[in-house]
C-alpha positions as CSV (number, residue, x, y, z in Angstrom):
1,X,78.8,-34.5,229.8
2,X,78.0,-36.6,232.9
3,X,79.6,-40.0,232.9
4,X,78.0,-42.9,235.1
5,X,80.4,-44.5,237.6
6,X,80.0,-48.0,238.4
7,X,81.3,-49.7,241.8
8,X,82.9,-52.7,240.2
9,X,86.3,-54.6,240.7
10,X,88.5,-57.3,239.5
11,X,88.2,-60.1,241.8
12,X,91.3,-62.7,241.8
13,X,91.7,-65.7,244.1
14,X,93.6,-68.8,244.3
15,X,93.6,-72.4,246.0
16,X,97.1,-72.2,247.1
17,X,96.7,-70.9,250.7
18,X,92.5,-72.3,251.2
19,X,93.3,-75.6,249.9
20,X,97.0,-76.4,250.4
21,X,97.8,-76.0,246.6
22,X,100.8,-74.5,246.9
23,X,103.2,-74.3,243.9
24,X,100.1,-75.9,241.5
25,X,98.9,-72.3,240.4
26,X,95.3,-72.9,239.9
27,X,92.7,-69.6,240.8
28,X,90.1,-67.4,239.0
29,X,89.7,-63.8,237.9
30,X,86.1,-62.3,237.6
31,X,85.9,-59.2,235.4
32,X,82.8,-57.6,235.3
33,X,81.4,-57.0,231.7
34,X,80.6,-53.5,232.5
35,X,83.7,-52.4,234.0
36,X,85.2,-50.4,231.1
37,X,88.6,-48.0,230.1
38,X,88.5,-44.3,230.4
39,X,87.4,-44.2,226.9
40,X,84.6,-46.6,227.5
41,X,86.3,-49.8,225.7
42,X,84.9,-53.0,227.8
43,X,88.0,-54.5,229.7
44,X,86.9,-58.3,229.6
45,X,87.6,-58.0,225.6
46,X,91.3,-57.2,226.2
47,X,91.3,-60.0,229.3
48,X,90.0,-62.7,226.6
49,X,92.4,-61.7,224.4
50,X,95.3,-62.8,227.7
51,X,93.1,-66.1,228.0
52,X,94.2,-67.4,224.5
53,X,98.0,-67.3,225.6
54,X,97.4,-70.0,228.3
55,X,96.7,-73.7,228.1
56,X,95.5,-73.6,231.4
57,X,96.1,-76.0,234.8
58,X,95.9,-79.9,233.4
59,X,92.8,-81.8,234.4
60,X,93.9,-83.2,237.5
61,X,94.5,-80.0,238.7
62,X,91.3,-78.7,237.7
63,X,89.6,-81.8,239.3
64,X,91.3,-81.1,242.6
65,X,90.0,-77.6,242.7
66,X,86.5,-78.9,241.8
67,X,86.4,-81.5,244.5
68,X,87.5,-78.3,246.9
69,X,84.2,-76.7,246.1
70,X,81.8,-79.3,247.0
71,X,80.4,-79.4,250.1
72,X,82.6,-82.4,251.3
73,X,85.7,-80.2,250.2
74,X,84.4,-77.1,252.0
75,X,83.8,-79.2,255.0
76,X,87.5,-80.5,255.0
77,X,89.0,-77.0,254.5
């Protein structure tokens, strides 16, 4: 049996150093849908379960992160 091999990775990032958000805990995780365990089960399914345990960052922290991603915010960084 021949298994297909995909070159994919889980990407993790934060605003801690880029935007001076030390102590605020705002970041992101990108989990490709096609990333699977050896048994073929999709990792994203377990990741969605993990997300339900967190209430997430406050609205003001999210607004700060979005401001960093605007054209003006990118220039300032």
